[in-house]
Every structure is written in structure tokens, then in C-alpha cells.
LUMVOFI-278944 format. One line per field, with one value per residue (C-alpha): residue number from 1; residue in three letters; x, y, z. Coordinates in Angstrom, 1 decimal. Layout:
<nodes>
seq = c(NUM,...)
type = c(ALA,...)
px = c(X,...)
py = c(Y,...)
pz = c(Z,...)
</nodes>
This chain:
<nodes>
seq = c(1,2,3,4,5,6,7,8,9,10,11,12,13,14,15,16,17,18,19,20,21,22,23,24,25,26,27,28,29,30,31,32,33,34,35,36,37,38,39,40,41,42,43,44,45,46,47,48,49,50,51,52,53,54,55,56,57,58,59,60,61,62,63,64,65,66,67,68,69,70,71,72,73,74,75,76,77,78,79,80,81,82,83,84,85,86,87,88,89,90,91,92,93,94,95,96,97,98,99,100,101,102,103,104,105,106,107,108,109,110,111,112,113,114,115,116,117,118,119,120,121,122,123,124,125,126,127,128,129,130,131,132,133,134,135,136,137,138,139,140,141,142,143,144,145,146,147,148,149,150,151,152,153,154,155,156,157,158,159,160,161,162,163,164,165,166,167,168,169,170,171,172,173,174,175,176,177,178,179,180,181,182,183,184,185,186,187,188,189,190,191,192,193,194,195,196,197,198,199,200,201,202,203,204,205,206,207,208,209,210,211,212,213,214,215,216,217,218,219,220,221,222,223,224,225,226,227,228,229,230,231,232,233,234,235,236,237,238,239,240,241,242,243,244,245,246,247,248,249,250,251,252,253,254,255,256,257,258,259,260,261,262,263,264,265,266,267,268,269,270,271,272,273,274,275,276,277,278,279,280,281,282,283,284,285,286,287,288,289,290,291,292,293,294,295,296,297,298,299,300,301,302,303,304,305,306,307,308,309)
type = c(UNK,UNK,UNK,UNK,UNK,UNK,UNK,UNK,UNK,UNK,UNK,UNK,UNK,UNK,UNK,UNK,UNK,UNK,UNK,UNK,UNK,UNK,UNK,UNK,UNK,UNK,UNK,UNK,UNK,UNK,UNK,UNK,UNK,UNK,UNK,UNK,UNK,UNK,UNK,UNK,UNK,UNK,UNK,UNK,UNK,UNK,UNK,UNK,UNK,UNK,UNK,UNK,UNK,UNK,UNK,UNK,UNK,UNK,UNK,UNK,UNK,UNK,UNK,UNK,UNK,UNK,UNK,UNK,UNK,UNK,UNK,UNK,UNK,UNK,UNK,UNK,UNK,UNK,UNK,UNK,UNK,UNK,UNK,UNK,UNK,UNK,UNK,UNK,UNK,UNK,UNK,UNK,UNK,UNK,UNK,UNK,UNK,UNK,UNK,UNK,UNK,UNK,UNK,UNK,UNK,UNK,UNK,UNK,UNK,UNK,UNK,UNK,UNK,UNK,UNK,UNK,UNK,UNK,UNK,UNK,UNK,UNK,UNK,UNK,UNK,UNK,UNK,UNK,UNK,UNK,UNK,UNK,UNK,UNK,UNK,UNK,UNK,UNK,UNK,UNK,UNK,UNK,UNK,UNK,UNK,UNK,UNK,UNK,UNK,UNK,UNK,UNK,UNK,UNK,UNK,UNK,UNK,UNK,UNK,UNK,UNK,UNK,UNK,UNK,UNK,UNK,UNK,UNK,UNK,UNK,UNK,UNK,UNK,UNK,UNK,UNK,UNK,UNK,UNK,UNK,UNK,UNK,UNK,UNK,UNK,UNK,UNK,UNK,UNK,UNK,UNK,UNK,UNK,UNK,UNK,UNK,UNK,UNK,UNK,UNK,UNK,UNK,UNK,UNK,UNK,UNK,UNK,UNK,UNK,UNK,UNK,UNK,UNK,UNK,UNK,UNK,UNK,UNK,UNK,UNK,UNK,UNK,UNK,UNK,UNK,UNK,UNK,UNK,UNK,UNK,UNK,UNK,UNK,UNK,UNK,UNK,UNK,UNK,UNK,UNK,UNK,UNK,UNK,UNK,UNK,UNK,UNK,UNK,UNK,UNK,UNK,UNK,UNK,UNK,UNK,UNK,UNK,UNK,UNK,UNK,UNK,UNK,UNK,UNK,UNK,UNK,UNK,UNK,UNK,UNK,UNK,UNK,UNK,UNK,UNK,UNK,UNK,UNK,UNK,UNK,UNK,UNK,UNK,UNK,UNK,UNK,UNK,UNK,UNK,UNK,UNK,UNK,UNK,UNK,UNK,UNK,UNK,UNK,UNK,UNK,UNK,UNK,UNK,UNK,UNK,UNK,UNK,UNK,UNK)
px = c(-18.8,-18.1,-15.6,-12.9,-9.2,-7.5,-3.9,-1.6,1.7,2.6,1.7,-1.3,-4.3,-6.3,-10.0,-12.5,-15.9,-19.1,-20.0,-16.7,-14.6,-11.0,-9.6,-6.1,-6.6,-4.7,-5.7,-7.1,-4.7,-7.0,-6.8,-3.4,-5.1,-7.6,-5.1,-4.6,-0.9,-0.2,2.2,-0.8,-4.1,-5.8,-5.2,-5.9,-9.3,-10.8,-14.2,-14.0,-15.8,-14.1,-14.6,-13.3,-11.7,-11.4,-7.9,-9.5,-8.0,-9.8,-9.5,-10.4,-12.6,-13.9,-13.1,-15.9,-15.5,-13.3,-14.5,-10.9,-7.3,-3.8,-1.4,2.2,4.6,6.2,9.9,11.1,8.7,8.3,5.4,3.4,1.6,1.5,-1.9,-1.1,-4.7,-8.3,-11.7,-10.3,-12.1,-8.9,-5.1,-2.7,0.6,3.2,6.2,9.2,11.3,14.3,15.2,14.7,13.8,10.8,11.3,8.6,8.8,7.7,4.9,3.6,3.7,1.7,-0.8,-1.2,-1.8,-4.4,-6.1,-6.2,-8.1,-10.2,-8.6,-8.6,-5.1,-4.2,-0.5,0.9,4.2,5.8,8.8,8.2,10.0,13.3,13.4,15.8,14.8,15.7,14.0,10.9,10.8,11.2,8.3,6.1,6.9,6.0,2.7,1.9,2.7,0.4,-2.4,-2.4,-2.8,-5.8,-4.4,-5.2,-1.9,-1.2,1.9,2.5,5.1,4.1,6.8,5.6,1.9,1.8,-1.1,-2.0,-5.5,-6.6,-5.4,-7.2,-10.4,-10.4,-10.4,-13.9,-16.2,-13.6,-11.1,-7.8,-4.6,-1.4,1.5,5.0,8.6,10.4,11.3,8.8,7.2,4.1,4.4,4.9,1.8,-0.2,0.9,-0.5,-3.8,-4.1,-2.0,-2.4,-1.2,2.4,4.0,7.7,9.7,13.3,16.0,16.9,20.1,22.8,24.9,22.3,19.6,17.2,14.4,14.5,11.5,9.7,6.4,6.8,3.2,0.0,-2.7,-6.0,-6.1,-9.5,-10.3,-13.2,-14.9,-13.4,-10.2,-6.5,-4.5,-0.8,1.5,5.3,7.4,7.8,11.2,10.0,6.7,6.6,3.4,1.5,-0.7,-1.0,-1.2,0.7,-2.5,-4.2,-1.5,-2.5,-5.7,-3.8,-2.0,-4.8,-3.1,-1.7,-5.1,-6.7,-4.3,-4.4,-7.9,-6.5,-3.9,-4.1,-4.1,-6.3,-3.6,-0.9,1.7,2.9,6.4,7.1,3.9,3.2,0.3,0.7,-1.0,0.8,4.3,3.1,1.8,5.2,6.9,4.6,5.3,1.7,2.9,5.7,8.7,8.9,5.4,6.1,9.3,7.3,4.9,7.8,9.3,6.0,5.7,9.0,7.9,7.5,11.3,11.8,13.9,13.1,10.7,13.4,15.0,14.2,11.7)
py = c(19.1,16.0,13.4,10.8,11.6,8.9,10.3,12.3,13.4,15.6,18.9,18.0,15.8,14.1,13.9,11.8,13.4,11.5,12.0,10.6,13.8,14.1,17.3,18.2,19.9,22.0,22.4,25.6,27.3,27.6,23.8,24.4,26.6,24.0,22.1,19.3,18.6,16.4,16.4,15.7,17.0,15.3,11.6,9.1,7.6,10.8,12.0,15.7,18.9,20.7,24.0,24.2,27.3,28.6,27.0,23.6,22.7,22.9,23.6,21.1,23.0,20.3,16.8,14.4,12.7,9.6,6.2,5.1,5.7,4.3,6.9,7.0,9.6,11.7,10.8,14.3,16.3,14.4,16.5,15.8,12.7,11.3,9.7,6.8,6.3,6.8,5.0,1.6,-1.7,-3.8,-3.7,-6.2,-5.8,-7.5,-8.8,-10.9,-13.3,-12.3,-10.2,-7.9,-9.0,-7.5,-7.2,-8.4,-5.0,-3.3,-5.8,-5.4,-1.6,-1.6,-4.1,-2.1,1.1,-0.6,-2.0,1.6,2.9,-0.2,-1.4,-5.2,-6.5,-9.5,-10.5,-11.5,-13.3,-12.8,-14.2,-17.8,-18.9,-17.5,-19.2,-21.9,-24.6,-22.7,-19.5,-21.5,-23.0,-19.6,-18.3,-21.2,-20.2,-16.5,-17.6,-19.8,-16.9,-14.4,-16.8,-17.7,-14.1,-13.9,-12.6,-14.1,-15.0,-15.9,-17.1,-16.0,-15.4,-12.4,-13.4,-16.9,-16.2,-18.9,-18.0,-14.7,-15.9,-16.8,-13.4,-11.7,-13.3,-11.1,-7.8,-7.5,-4.9,-3.5,-0.6,-2.4,-0.7,-2.4,-1.5,-2.8,-2.1,-1.0,-3.9,-6.5,-6.7,-4.6,-3.2,-6.8,-7.9,-5.0,-6.0,-9.4,-8.0,-5.4,-6.4,-3.1,-1.1,-1.5,-0.4,-0.1,-2.6,-2.5,-5.0,-5.3,-3.5,-6.3,-4.3,-4.2,-6.5,-3.6,-2.4,0.6,2.9,2.5,4.0,7.7,8.7,7.1,6.3,4.4,1.8,0.8,-2.9,-4.5,-4.4,-2.1,-0.3,-1.0,1.7,1.6,3.5,4.2,1.6,2.4,2.0,2.8,3.0,5.5,5.3,8.6,9.9,6.7,6.9,4.2,3.1,2.4,0.3,-2.9,-2.9,-2.9,-6.2,-8.8,-11.5,-9.1,-7.5,-11.0,-11.8,-8.3,-8.9,-11.1,-8.6,-7.7,-3.9,-2.3,0.2,-2.5,-1.6,-5.2,-4.3,-4.9,-5.0,-7.9,-10.1,-9.2,-11.9,-10.8,-11.3,-14.7,-15.6,-14.7,-17.0,-19.7,-19.2,-18.1,-14.7,-14.5,-12.7,-10.7,-9.4,-8.3,-6.6,-4.7,-3.7,-2.4,-0.4,1.3,2.1,3.9,5.9,9.0,9.2,11.3,9.7,6.1,5.8,6.9,3.5,1.3,-0.9)
pz = c(-13.1,-11.1,-11.8,-10.8,-10.5,-12.6,-12.8,-10.6,-12.0,-9.0,-10.7,-12.8,-12.1,-14.9,-14.0,-15.9,-15.6,-15.1,-18.7,-19.9,-20.6,-19.6,-18.1,-17.0,-13.7,-11.2,-7.5,-6.3,-4.1,-1.1,-0.6,0.9,3.5,4.8,7.1,4.7,5.6,2.6,-0.3,-2.5,-1.1,-4.1,-4.7,-7.4,-6.7,-5.3,-6.5,-7.1,-8.4,-11.1,-12.9,-16.5,-18.1,-21.6,-22.1,-21.9,-18.5,-15.1,-11.5,-8.8,-6.3,-4.0,-2.8,-1.9,1.5,1.2,2.3,2.9,1.7,2.0,3.5,4.5,5.9,3.3,3.0,2.4,4.6,7.9,9.1,6.1,4.7,1.2,0.3,-2.1,-3.3,-2.1,-2.2,-3.0,-2.6,-2.0,-2.2,-3.8,-2.1,-4.4,-2.5,-3.5,-1.4,-3.5,-6.6,-4.6,-1.0,0.6,4.3,6.8,8.4,5.2,4.7,8.3,8.1,4.9,6.5,9.6,7.7,5.6,8.7,10.1,7.1,6.4,3.2,2.7,1.6,-0.5,-0.4,-3.8,-3.8,-7.2,-9.1,-7.9,-11.1,-9.8,-6.4,-5.4,-2.9,0.2,-1.0,-2.0,1.5,3.1,0.9,2.2,5.8,5.0,3.5,6.4,8.8,7.0,6.3,10.0,10.9,8.5,5.2,1.7,-0.1,-3.7,-5.4,-9.0,-11.7,-13.7,-16.3,-17.0,-16.2,-13.4,-10.9,-12.7,-14.0,-10.4,-9.2,-12.1,-11.1,-8.0,-9.9,-11.6,-10.3,-7.9,-7.6,-6.8,-5.6,-6.7,-4.4,-3.3,-3.3,-6.5,-8.7,-7.4,-10.8,-10.6,-14.2,-15.6,-13.7,-15.0,-18.6,-17.9,-16.5,-19.3,-22.4,-24.1,-21.1,-22.4,-19.2,-19.1,-17.0,-15.8,-14.7,-11.1,-10.1,-9.8,-7.4,-4.6,-5.7,-5.5,-7.8,-10.1,-10.4,-13.7,-12.6,-11.8,-11.1,-9.9,-12.5,-12.7,-15.5,-16.7,-16.7,-18.6,-15.2,-12.5,-12.2,-11.3,-9.6,-10.5,-8.1,-8.0,-6.1,-2.4,-0.8,2.7,4.5,7.4,9.3,9.7,12.4,14.4,18.2,20.2,22.1,18.7,17.2,18.8,16.8,13.5,14.2,14.1,16.2,18.8,19.2,19.8,22.6,24.1,25.3,28.0,29.2,33.0,32.2,29.6,28.6,28.3,25.7,25.4,26.0,29.8,31.8,34.2,33.1,29.4,27.3,24.2,25.7,26.9,23.5,22.0,24.5,23.5,19.8,19.0,17.7,15.1,16.4,13.1,13.6,17.1,16.0,13.4,16.1,18.3,15.3,14.7,18.5,18.1,15.1,17.3,17.2,14.1,11.3,12.1,9.2,6.8,6.9,3.9,5.7)
</nodes>
């Protein structure tokens, strides 16, 4: 039987077969022997082959080729990856200026990883109802930065509903990944998109203004047209399997200027005739984006990705 992985709890996978049946599945042990160095060799969004057994459960025996995926370095097992979701049409990265604050480094790492695996990303700035004047101004600066790079941005309040209908209009007919730091309001937003989802939400921790995990596993939620993939909140985003010479390609504006560098193998850190460094001096590349690029260049140093980017 062939089907779609719609839930991953870590030990079990729920597969919806092409004829609409649901099976709780385990992974055949030999998957571990095929060189898939991942904490989850099967991901939500995968198309798979399964073989049922008399107990009513099934084994996943084969994974179809993926057209794309979002991947990050496993926090606990540095030599392994963690595939967040596979075969997605777009990702909504939910970020907040405050309550909690999403760092530009986290945003840039997610965007670069999505560029590497050909996943279009839309930035969703949530909790606009909570911002004071200075925070609202900073949000506008952030939006201008990312729109200038080439990313679509939306401002919403999942609590009040402001901007949600416009965002919802982007979902029909697509498989959409919803991601972001813990506490940015993903569950509240899903409850707006799908009122009968009834996802649990939690208050922000007052002590550190950080989010609390309310989603503990990845799951595909059916829409009237399309699917929404809900994922646990991410505290850090360690890049996985990226070579330094490829990294320039994943920062759109750095790549544009890099075409004019004197040396084809320029790392944009110190070389003479570097068009990227000149563009930074001329304020044509945001310093925060360049700092994110440098931090990812340094990812070969074990442990750097463990910080809460």
C-alpha cells in the first residue's frame, strides 16, 4: 500500500493510505542501515510504501524520492540531521518582534536552509497587537529589510484575527509548513485557520520572555483545500551538510553582489576586490544578514549551532 505520512510522534508514524485508511506504522529496522544519518529517517510529508500486519499496524518499507525538505542539525546528536518536513510547497515562518523576540540570525538560518532545498518561505510577523511604538517601528524596519532581499512578509495578530484572512488565502491547494520559535503563536494561528483543530496554547514565560513548547510532534492538518504541517517550536536552527563555498548562493543579495567579486572562490571575508564587502560598506547589504552569513561559515566549528539562534 502507498500513502502519506501525516504524523510523526518520534516512535510511531501515522500514514494515510491513498484509499483513505489510517495506519500506525513503525520503520523497518533496515532503514537504519542505509546511511540515512537522521534522527527521523521518515518525515511528515513523505510518500511511503507500507505493509500491514495482523495487529492492524504496519511497517514502512520504502520512501519515495523527496522533491524537497527542510532540514536542520540535530541538537543532541551533532553528526545527525533532523528533517522537519518533506515535499512542501511553501513555508510560513512565524516570527515575533517581542513576546518572545525572534533573532535575525534564526530567521536567516531558516531562510538559507530553505533556499538550499528549494522551499519558498513567507515571513509572518505575529503579535502586532502587543507592540509599542518603538517595537512597531523596528518591525517595519525588519519587513523593509526582508522585502528588499526578496521575501514576502505579512503582519498579523493571531489573537485578534488581524491579517489572518489574507494569510489564509495563500493556503488553498498547497502543502504549507508552519514553523518558528517556541511561543510565537503557531498554535493560535492554526486555531484561526482550522477552528476545530483545538490546539493547546501556552502563556509566554515571564522570567525570560521565551516560549513554551505546546506542540510536541509534527502533524499534517487537513484544510478544505491542501494541508498545513504543524511542527514543534524550534529554539535553535543548526545548519546541516552545507559547504562554505555553497553558502553564498543561499543569501540572495550576497549572491547578487558576489558575481562582481575579483576572485571566483571569494569567501567575502577578507579578499581584495570583494564586491560583497564593498556593498556592505555602501549599506547595500544589511549588517545583520552578513553576520548571519559569517555565523554559518563558522558552523564547521562543533557546538556553535547549539546556541539559541
